[in-house]
C-alpha positions, 0 to 999 in steps of 0.5 A: 502507488501500486504499479503492476505489469501484466505479462504473457503471450498474445492470447493469454487474456491480459486485456480481459484481466486488466479491465477488472484489475484497474477497477478493483485497484483504481489504476491507470491502464497503459497498453502500448498497443492501444497507445500506438493505435491511437497514434495511428488514428491521429496520424502523428509522426510516431504513428506513421513510423509504427504503422508498417511494423504493427501490420507485420506483427513486429515489435515497435522500436524502443525509441518510439515506445519510450516517447509514447509511454513517458508522455502518458505517465507524466500526464497522470501523476495523480493516480493510485498507480499504473497497470502496464499491459504489453510492456515491457517486452525487452530488457531495454524496455524493462530498464526504461520502465524502471527509470521512468518510475524512479522519476516518480519516486516509485517502482514496479510492485509485481510483474504478473506472468500469465502462463498459458500453453501456446496451442491454447493461445493460438486457438483463442486468437484465431477465434478472436480474429473472426470478429475483431476486424484487426489487420494484425489478427490473421493466422500467419501474423498470430503465429509470427507474434507468438514466435516473437514473444517466445524468442524475444520477449519471454527472456525479459522475465529473468530481469524481474526474477533477479529483482524478486517481483515476478510471479507466474500465474496459471492463466488457464481456467475461467476468467474469475479463477484467473482474476482471483489468482492475480488479486491474491498476489497483489493483495499480498504485495500491498500488505508487504509495503512499509506502512506506519499508522499513528492512532490518536485519541484520548484514554478510553477512546478504544484505541487498544482494541482497534489498533490490535485488530488493524495490526492483525489485518494489515500485518503490522507490528503493534506498539503500545507505550502503555504496554511498554511502560507497564512491562517495565513496572511489572519487571521492577526495572529502574525505569518502571520504578521511576514511572509507576508513581507518575502513571498512578497520578495520571501524569504523562511519562517524560518524553526521554523515557517513552522515546527510548522504549519506542526506539528500542522496540523499533530497532529490535524489529527492523524486518517488520512491514510497518508499525501501528503506534498507540499512545505515541506520540503523546507530545509534539516533541514525540511527534518530531522524534518519531519522524526522525526514527522512521526516517532512519529506516527510510520510512515515514508516517503513512496515516494518522487516525484521530478517534474522537469521543465526547468527554462524558463518554470517556469518563464513563468508559474509564470508570467502567474499565477501572473495575476490570482486569484491564484497568490502568493505574489512573482508572482508580478514581474520578480525580485521576481520570479527569486529570489524565484527560486534561493532560491528554487535551493539553497536548492533543491539539498541538499533535493534531495540528502537526499532523494536519499539515501532512494531509494524512490526518483523518478524524474518526467518529469514535461513537457507535458499535466497535465494528462500525468504528473499526470499518471507519479506521480500516478504510483509511488504512487501506487507502494509505496502503494503496498510496504507499505503492 
């Protein structure tokens, strides 16, 4: 889930920016002011308690806020995330929000702090008061609300500074300029989430080309078991000598060898934002092992993409690749190509069935121009990123 708090003094433009952000990122909008006004209109007990305080421009007590907020969050568990406008305003509310999100096994990605000079905020609010019809938009109340923010609310920024998720944004300029500044931050935050993508498909399906493009776009570390094995062969290691003949025959390399190479790579790159696996897992055993390796990092497989290409097309592609510098050992003859595809097919159904149960498996049509295939893949990876928050 992508959870964002939009912070700033009254008149900073939080409402305007929130409307655009929820559309771009598919978030559920939560403004405590709107929630409380809805309670007022409904004539609820909470609304009656808050009425006098709101009309004076004061802050509603946390006892009221937390009840209204929790009801809203718990009734929207299927959204991509939440955008909080006007909350939290105190240290206590910051702790409340942290606790509510933890109940949902998520957290706040960023607190966006819109920085606007007080005199500009005052001018904006006085202008808005001419047409708003709100009882709390008199000049006296506006000045009181700005003082309340400066004295009581602004210090909560320190809470989020300590957590390293507060980002100050220049709130002056056009609406488009401010929106672009905010989205740059949120897009960067999305790309910092731990994301692990498994790219399935038969040899010749174009996985290498697509995996490397996706890794670059989404800032992931690219792991190709084929590349790891070929490196062992080139260096003449014991492992390389052991697997060379198997690769030339089109046979799968034993699980224990592949698993150790992948585990070694993951352990050498613990600070990465995530991984995109090409050629792993190739067997059901490897799928179970990968889950275990990622679990040790408090992570998991986020998205599985299975590129499907007709067998005849695969044979043509592999035969053509065999004439280039990118040829794999098994590309040298029709016999080994067919054998390698049969080996893949033997394991592919079990792996697809394993991942299908997770609800994160997506079958991708591997026919057509590379750019079209890439966009099909990228759409699912982007969606997985948003869900991860």
